[in-house]
Structure formats: structure tokens, C-alpha cells
C-alpha positions, 0 to 999 in steps of 0.5 A: 903165285905171280913169280916162278920160284924155280926161275933161278934153277930151271928153264921153261920148255921153250928155252929147253928146245933152243940152242941144240947145236950150241949144247952139243958143241959144249959137249964136244969141248968138254971131251965128248966121245961116243959109246955104243947103244944096245939094240939094232934100230936105235940111234947109231951112237950115244954121246958122252955128256959134259962134266959137272952141272952142264950134264943136266942141261939137255940139247933141243929134243930131236923131232923123232925123240921117243920116251926112253931114248938116251940123250947122253951118258957119263961114267962116274965112280961107283961105291958098290963093289964090283960095279961101274956107274953112269949118269944118264940123261934121257927123254920121258913124259909127264902125266899130260904127255909132254916130252921132258928130259930126266936124269938118272944114275945107272950101276952095272955089274963088272961081271959079263952079262948073260946071253939074255941080258941082265935083269933091271931094277928101277929104283924110285927115290923118296922125297928130296925136294922140288928145286933142281939141285935136290936130285940124288944123282947130284951128290958126290959119289951117289952110287952107293947103298942108301944113306939117310939124312938123319944118320950120322954118316950122311954127307948130304942135306937129303936122302940118297943112295939105293937100299940093297944096292950091294946085294943087287949088284952081287945078284947080277942086276943092272940098277937104274935110279931116276931123279924124276922130272925137274930134279937135275934136268930143267923143269918143275918137279911133279912131286907126288903126281903118280902118272909122271913119276911112273913114266920117269921110272919106267922110261929109265929102264928103257933108257938103260937098255940103250947103253951097251955097257949095261948089257940089260935084258927086258925084265924089270922090277920097280922098287921105291921108298916113300914118294918112290913107293908111290911111284913104284905102285903107279909103275905097276898100274901103268906097266903097259906104258913101256910094252915092247921096250921093257917088261915090268914083272913086279913092283916093290913099295916101301912105306908108299905115300898114299895121297888120299888116305894120308890127307885124311890122317893129316886133316884129323891131326889138324882138326884135333888142334895139333900141329903137323910135324915141320916136314909134313907141312913142307911136303904138303906144300911141295905136293900142292905146288906140284899139283898146280903145275900139273893141273891148271884148274888148281891154284896155290892160293887156294890152299896157301896164305899169301905169307905161305906162298911167299915163304915157299917161293923164297925157299924154292928159289934158294934151292932148299931141299925137303929137310931145309924147307921143313925147318924154314916153314917151322921157323917162319910160322913163329913170326910170320904167321900161318902158312896154310889156309884154314879155309881152302878154296876150290875143295872139290877140284882139289879132292878130285885130283888128290883121289886121281893120284891115290893108290889102288884105284887102277888095277895092278898089272904086275905082282906087288910087294908092300913093306911098312913100319908100324912106328912110321910117323911120316907115312901113316900105317893106316894109309898103307893098310887102306891101299892094300885093302883096296888093291886086294879088292881089285884083285891084285897079286899083292903081299903085305909085310908090317914090322913092329918097332920100325919107323920110316927111316929104318924100314929099308934096312929091315926089309932089304933081305925080304925084298931082295928075295922077292925080286929074285923070285920075280926074275926067276919067273916064280909065281908071287904069293897073295896075302889078302885075307 
């Protein structure tokens, strides 16, 4: 692709690292105040960031910036009873160790924190899109229980909110929810690049510990749905990334995307002469594009037709989030022709990178709980079952629950009582069950 489709909504790394003084001045003019940080030895103060879209545009990174450092924060309205919510901007890294700004949401109980600090739940959201404006923290009143695009009460064009949030706050947990790199903050989102997503999830738990108002302790459980389920499992495979700054004690995955096995399922559908659902192709295109950003040996033209590249570029530049982009592809195919190449090039390189991001080939460093609906057509149950089988063979402490008659969207509500109980047991230090046969 000759032009960057995100040019209208993002900045490159060099642009992000200029004008630090101007950005900080803008923050002051926007009403910047100072809040305390949590731990001795950290920077002496954290700025309150500017309101609106300017919150997501960071200053230049200081030379001593570390992943997990807070850039600034801003209090917002919380929809969870008995809590206060904040937006966070923090530093994280990508799979190739590039320092990047990432935005997040934090929801904190109003009750006093215990002496040892509150447990942290780090939420990883499902697919929302790849343009910057698809960040879940950007919607009005994002600090609420999960709200899904397909439900009648949804005011947004993509899913947002956090499943079980009300119960987590009632249990006394700090809840932090990353937007991932490139969503909200500048950059190009590494969609389904597991190591990047995991770093963003884990660094969010470190960042919220720097906010004194959170009263956060060191113990963390990562939890995610769909794309976020993949991110949570990868977090469990990379727990030592934040060793000394936070302690991951468990990972919960709701219908996790398992790239390698999901590709096999999609390929079998195409080989049978059937078409993928519109959303499935859009998500495939988003993942392919992200892989070309993360892995330079891969080219978008390897897998997309010229028409497909053009449609993707137009849709991304317009800021289309996942459901909108799915509809765009479905309509465009009818009059502009095929979007994906029937004869992909460079297949060995693509397969190697897809396998690199698959689940289970690295050993889990913490207990894992997996939940899957048997009627899910977005994340194939067979793909999740393949991950669980591999994780068991790798010796993981893993439990697996499947639900009859439950699809992708309804899974989180069905599983909430069970995953809240599982999380509470991890924070209580109880041993996790292993359900491998």
C-alpha cells in the first residue's frame, strides 16, 4: 500500500517525539493540576491531562521513560456504583520493543483501600477496529458494564465497557482497561499481535499503581474477550515482563482468538465455496494490515487485491471501526470485485508469523481460565479447544468451560459469575483447578 491509511488520524513516531514543551503548555492551559503518585522513587508528580481529544496526544517521551510510566491522567464520570473513574495515558512497548503511548480507563472503588493495596483486574477489550477513534475509552461514559454493538441499549458503533465491572468494584478491585497501542493514542494498532497486546495489558496494571488515588497493590489478574482473550492468554505467557513492578496471578480468556487455528477454520470455509461473514473478512484484513506493520517482510499486497487495498485504505482513513468496515467490505465486493487474493504470495513467511502469534506455543506462567460458547460463529469453538489441548500438553494449570446455546456476544454475561469467583480465588491465594483430561 503506497499511502498510510491512518495518516488522517495518527502521527508517526518522529512526530510524536517533538513539541514536548508545547504539549505540556497546552495541558496547563487546559487546567492542568498535579496528583500524587503511589510509590517512592517514582517521578514526583503526574499531570492532569487536557480535556477532550487532546488528552490522547502525548508529549515527547523523556529519555528515562520506562514502560508502565504514567504520562498523565484525567478524572471522568463513572457508571459503576461506588467508584471513581480516570482516563490514563501511559508508556508501553510493542513486540519490537518500541516505546509507544497507550491510553486506558481506570475504575477505582470509593471505599478505603486495604493496607496491602487493592487487587488489580486488567481488562483487554475485544475487536473495535484499527483507526485511533475506535478506542473504547473515547465513547461517552466508558466506565460501565459491558455494552455490545448488537444490543438495543448500545449508543456506540463498537463494543465497550467491561463485563462484570459492577461486581469487580463491589469486590474492592481496581479495574484498568487498556485501549491498546494505536487506539486513542497515536500510532498504528497492532491488532492480534499477541506480544504487543500483552505488553499493553500488563503495563496498564503497572501504570495504575502510579496513581495514588487507586490504592493499587501488586497482584493482577488479566482478563479479556475475543481479541482481548488472546491478549489475556499472551499476558499469562509473558508475566515476567512486569516482574518487580506488578505480579500477575492469573489470566481469564473469554472466546480467545487463536490465529493459527482460526485461519484453518476460515480456509476450510473458503475451500468449500462459501463466503466468510462480512465481519470475519474485515477482521482478517485488519489483522493482515497489522502484521505488515509489525513484520516488514510481509506486504499487504501479498494477501489483498489492489481493490481490497484501496477499500481498506479508504475505510481506515474515514475512521471506520470494525462493524462499519465489515459492512463496507460486504457492499464493495458486490460492485468492485474481490478484496482478498485467491493466490496469496509469500505464504511461508505469513504462516510463520501467524504461528508465532498463535496461542499455547509458549508455556503459561500463571493459572488460566478459558470460557467458550458452543454457538460462537466469530471465534470457532474448535480453535479454542485446540488451544486448550496444546496448553494442557505444555503443562498449564488451566480450566476450560464450554456453554451450550451461547454465542460470542452472550458469553460474557453467562460466564461472569464463574470468572468473578475464579478471580477472587486467585487473589485469595488459593490453588487453581486443572481440568485437563
